[in-house]
C-alpha positions as CSV (number, residue, x, y, z in Angstrom):
1,M,0.0,0.0,0.0
2,Q,1.2,3.4,-0.9
3,T,0.4,6.5,1.1
4,T,0.3,10.0,-0.2
5,P,2.2,12.6,1.8
6,I,0.0,15.1,3.6
7,D,0.7,18.8,3.0
8,P,1.7,20.0,6.5
9,V,0.4,23.6,6.1
10,S,-0.9,25.1,2.9
11,P,0.3,28.6,1.9
12,K,-3.2,30.0,2.4
13,R,-3.5,28.7,5.9
14,R,0.0,29.9,6.8
15,L,-0.9,33.4,5.5
16,K,-4.1,33.4,7.7
17,F,-2.0,32.5,10.8
18,L,0.5,35.2,10.1
19,I,-2.1,37.9,9.5
20,G,-4.0,36.8,12.6
21,G,-0.9,36.6,14.8
22,G,0.2,40.1,13.5
23,F,-3.2,41.5,14.4
24,V,-3.1,40.1,17.9
25,A,0.5,41.3,18.5
26,A,-0.4,44.8,17.3
27,L,-3.4,44.9,19.5
28,V,-1.4,43.9,22.6
29,V,1.3,46.4,21.9
30,G,-1.3,49.1,21.3
31,L,-3.0,48.3,24.7
32,V,0.3,48.4,26.6
33,V,1.2,51.8,25.0
34,L,-2.2,53.2,25.8
35,A,-2.0,52.0,29.4
36,M,1.5,53.5,29.9
37,A,0.5,56.8,28.3
38,R,-2.1,57.5,31.0
39,P,-0.8,59.9,33.7
40,G,0.1,58.2,36.9
41,S,-0.2,54.7,35.4
42,T,3.4,53.7,36.0
43,A,3.5,54.8,39.7
44,Y,0.6,53.6,41.7
45,Y,1.6,55.7,44.7
46,L,4.2,58.1,46.0
47,T,6.4,57.7,49.1
48,T,6.1,60.3,51.8
49,T,9.5,61.7,50.7
50,E,8.5,62.0,47.1
51,L,5.2,63.7,48.2
52,A,7.0,66.2,50.4
53,E,9.5,67.0,47.7
54,Q,6.7,67.9,45.2
55,G,5.2,70.4,47.6
56,T,1.6,71.7,46.9
57,L,0.0,69.5,44.2
58,Q,-2.9,70.2,41.8
59,A,-6.2,70.2,43.7
60,D,-8.2,68.6,40.8
61,K,-6.2,65.4,40.7
62,D,-6.1,62.5,43.1
63,Y,-2.8,61.4,44.5
64,R,-1.8,58.2,46.4
65,V,0.8,58.2,49.2
66,N,2.2,55.1,50.9
67,G,3.7,54.9,54.4
68,T,3.7,53.3,57.8
69,V,1.6,54.8,60.6
70,V,3.8,56.4,63.2
71,P,3.0,54.8,66.6
72,G,1.1,57.2,68.9
73,S,0.2,59.6,66.2
74,I,-3.5,58.6,65.7
75,E,-5.9,61.2,67.0
76,Q,-9.7,60.9,66.5
77,D,-12.3,63.6,66.9
78,G,-15.6,61.9,66.0
79,I,-15.2,60.5,62.6
80,A,-12.3,62.8,61.7
81,T,-9.0,61.1,62.1
82,T,-5.5,62.6,62.0
83,F,-2.3,60.5,61.9
84,V,1.2,60.6,60.6
85,I,2.8,58.3,58.1
86,T,6.4,57.8,57.2
87,D,8.7,56.0,54.8
88,G,11.4,56.0,57.3
89,T,12.8,59.4,56.2
90,T,10.0,61.9,55.9
91,E,6.8,62.2,57.9
92,V,3.5,63.5,56.4
93,T,0.3,64.3,58.4
94,V,-2.8,62.7,57.0
95,L,-6.4,63.9,57.7
96,T,-9.5,61.9,56.8
97,E,-13.2,62.2,57.6
98,D,-13.9,58.8,56.2
99,P,-14.2,55.6,58.2
100,L,-11.0,53.7,58.5
101,P,-10.5,49.9,57.9
102,D,-10.4,47.5,60.8
103,T,-6.7,46.7,60.0
104,F,-5.7,50.3,60.5
105,K,-3.5,50.7,63.6
106,D,-0.1,51.9,64.8
107,D,2.8,50.5,62.5
108,S,0.3,49.4,59.8
109,E,1.3,50.1,56.2
110,V,-1.3,52.3,54.5
111,V,-2.1,53.9,51.1
112,A,-4.0,57.1,51.3
113,R,-5.7,58.7,48.3
114,G,-6.5,62.5,48.2
115,D,-5.0,65.9,47.9
116,Y,-1.8,67.5,49.4
117,D,-1.5,71.2,50.2
118,G,2.2,71.1,51.1
119,S,1.7,70.3,54.8
120,T,-1.3,68.0,55.2
121,F,-2.6,65.2,53.1
122,E,-6.4,65.3,53.0
123,A,-7.4,61.7,52.3
124,T,-10.7,60.7,50.7
125,E,-9.8,57.0,51.1
126,V,-7.4,55.1,53.4
127,L,-6.5,51.5,52.7
128,A,-4.5,49.5,55.3
129,K,-2.4,46.6,54.0
130,C,-3.1,43.4,55.7
131,P,-0.2,42.1,57.8
132,S,1.4,38.9,56.7
133,K,0.3,35.8,58.5
134,F,3.6,34.1,57.6
135,K,6.0,36.3,59.5
136,A,8.8,34.6,61.4
137,K,8.3,34.4,65.2
138,D,10.6,36.7,67.2
């Protein structure tokens, strides 16, 4: 019995794959470029040092700042809360009138979103990062 060789890939089929693959690759590159072109897309938040160096920021734009809550700095007056965060170098006072998450406490790492007037960061949202459950015992 004689078998006929099977054409592995016809030229038309190969051309379809190349065109389709090129379209998908161009779409992915376009989406990455579009995402990177948005202001603030490459830096999700600023450190307290970066924030302090920038001074007064535009009031119409939301900023995010990351830091660790300085122990003993939390002061509450009703729902309004003032606290200080640091990156280990620079301290920034944060004021918020929104409820705080249950994980918010001294030494917790937080990300606050809001406006900075050069001295106080007025937060419209405060997120506390959950502590790791897998830390080594001291």
